[in-house]
C-alpha positions, 0 to 999 in steps of 0.5 A, spaced: 500 500 500 502 506 498 500 510 504 504 516 503 502 517 495 495 516 497 495 521 503 499 526 499 493 526 493 488 526 498 490 532 501 492 536 494 485 534 492 482 537 498 486 544 497 483 549 492 488 554 489 485 560 492 486 557 499 494 558 497 494 564 494 494 561 487 490 565 481 485 562 477 489 560 470 482 559 467 484 552 465 478 547 466 480 542 472 479 535 471 479 533 478 478 538 484 484 541 488 491 543 487 494 540 480 501 537 481 505 542 478 502 547 483 504 543 489 511 542 486 511 550 485 509 551 492 513 546 495 519 548 491 520 541 488 520 538 481 513 536 478 517 529 477 518 528 484 511 529 486 509 524 481 514 519 484 512 520 491 504 519 489 506 513 485 510 510 490 516 510 486 520 513 492 519 514 500 526 517 501 524 524 503 528 529 507 525 532 513 526 539 509 522 537 503 517 534 508 516 540 511 515 544 505 510 539 503 506 540 509 507 547 509 504 547 502 498 543 503 497 547 510 497 540 514 494 541 521 499 538 527 496 531 526 496 531 519 504 533 519 505 528 524 502 523 520 506 525 513 512 524 517 510 517 519 508 514 513 514 517 509 519 512 513 520 505 511 515 502 516 517 495 520 513 489 518 514 485 524 508 484 528 506 489 534 506 486 541 501 489 546 504 487 553 499 485 558 496 490 563 501 491 569 497 488 576 499 495 579 495 499 573 489 494 574 489 495 582 488 503 580 482 501 576 479 497 581 480 503 586 477 508 581 470 507 584 467 514 582 470 514 575 469 509 569 476 508 566 479 503 562 486 501 559 486 501 551 492 500 546 493 505 541 488 501 536 483 502 542 483 495 544 480 494 551 485 491 555 482 492 562 476 496 565 473 497 572 466 496 574 464 504 572 466 503 565 462 496 564 456 500 567 457 506 562 459 503 556 458 495 555 459 489 559 466 487 556 467 481 560 461 478 556 464 480 549 469 475 545 476 478 546 477 479 539 471 484 539 473 488 545 475 494 541 472 501 542 472 503 534 469 496 532 464 497 537 462 504 535 461 501 528 459 494 529 455 493 535 448 496 535 447 497 542 454 501 543 452 505 537 446 507 540 450 510 546 452 516 542 448 522 542 452 524 536 454 518 533 457 521 526 462 525 530 464 520 534 465 515 529 469 520 524 474 521 530 475 514 531 477 513 523 482 519 524 485 516 530 485 509 526 488 512 520 493 515 524 495 509 528 495 505 521 501 510 518 505 509 525 504 501 524 502 499 518 505 492 519 501 490 525 496 484 522 491 485 528 490 493 526 490 491 518 484 485 520 480 491 524 481 495 518 479 490 513 473 488 517 470 495 518 471 496 511 467 490 509 461 491 514 460 499 514 459 503 508 461 510 512 467 507 514 469 506 507 468 513 505 471 516 511 477 512 511 478 514 504 479 521 506 485 520 509 483 525 515 488 523 521 488 525 529 492 524 535 489 523 542 486 529 545 482 531 551 474 531 548 467 531 551 462 526 549 455 526 550 452 519 551 444 517 551 445 512 557 439 507 557 439 507 565 442 514 567 439 518 561 443 523 558 451 524 560 456 529 557 463 527 560 470 529 559 474 523 556 481 524 558 487 520 556 493 519 559 500 515 557 502 509 561 510 511 562 512 503 563 508 501 557 508 506 552 503 502 547 497 503 553 493 509 555 489 510 561 482 513 559 477 516 564 470 519 564 469 525 568 463 530 569 463 537 571 461 538 578 454 540 580 452 538 573 446 534 571 451 529 568 455 529 574 449 527 578 447 522 573 454 519 573 454 518 580 447 515 580 450 510 575 456 508 579 452 507 585 448 502 582 454 499 579 457 498 586 451 495 589 450 490 583 453 483 585 459 481 581 
């Protein structure tokens, strides 16, 4: 797969000449966006070099050239990071996902007031507490291969119905997955997930083709919970220093808000339910 070339073509197609200060030359454009010669002009490289990059005939790109391409395409911070990732020769070995440390599992169990879980970079759910089960789903009841937040978002109807704005959340999922695919294209589990979602969901196929990318960040999501009702929660993600491939994700509500009261009610019910 020529990930670098596809990404460059998609970003070039998304940018109009007027956005980068180029005049309209009056020529009919067969495809939307910048022409190759216009990108070459903006990045101060040859047209042939752009062609070779987009056709996958070269991947050895210097940092100054990548910076020039990113500037010319007006890439956002996440997109720029993704460009630098896919421009390198990626490893093909299987990516290992280490087990969650016992100390981290213990931390989850002591977070009685906060739904929390440990995720891999591809959102595999590696560990969770009772609050996460109460808020999202019974991960224990799922086959281990199905414990993935992005897979659940697209392919599990009950999980999908939790989102007040499913489209926004699903598109964020695709952007996160595309970012990780550029970082570790040789991961068979990741490629299998992408293939499964591409086969079973038309929206995923369309959004995957746009090459939008996004790294992890703090955000707020609104859930429509069948027991607690509407909750707007801050979703915060923390790196695990001892396991760089894992993240601790926590869901919190603003104090003295209806969502805070609803979350407390939900967590109290979870604590009173026998294990």
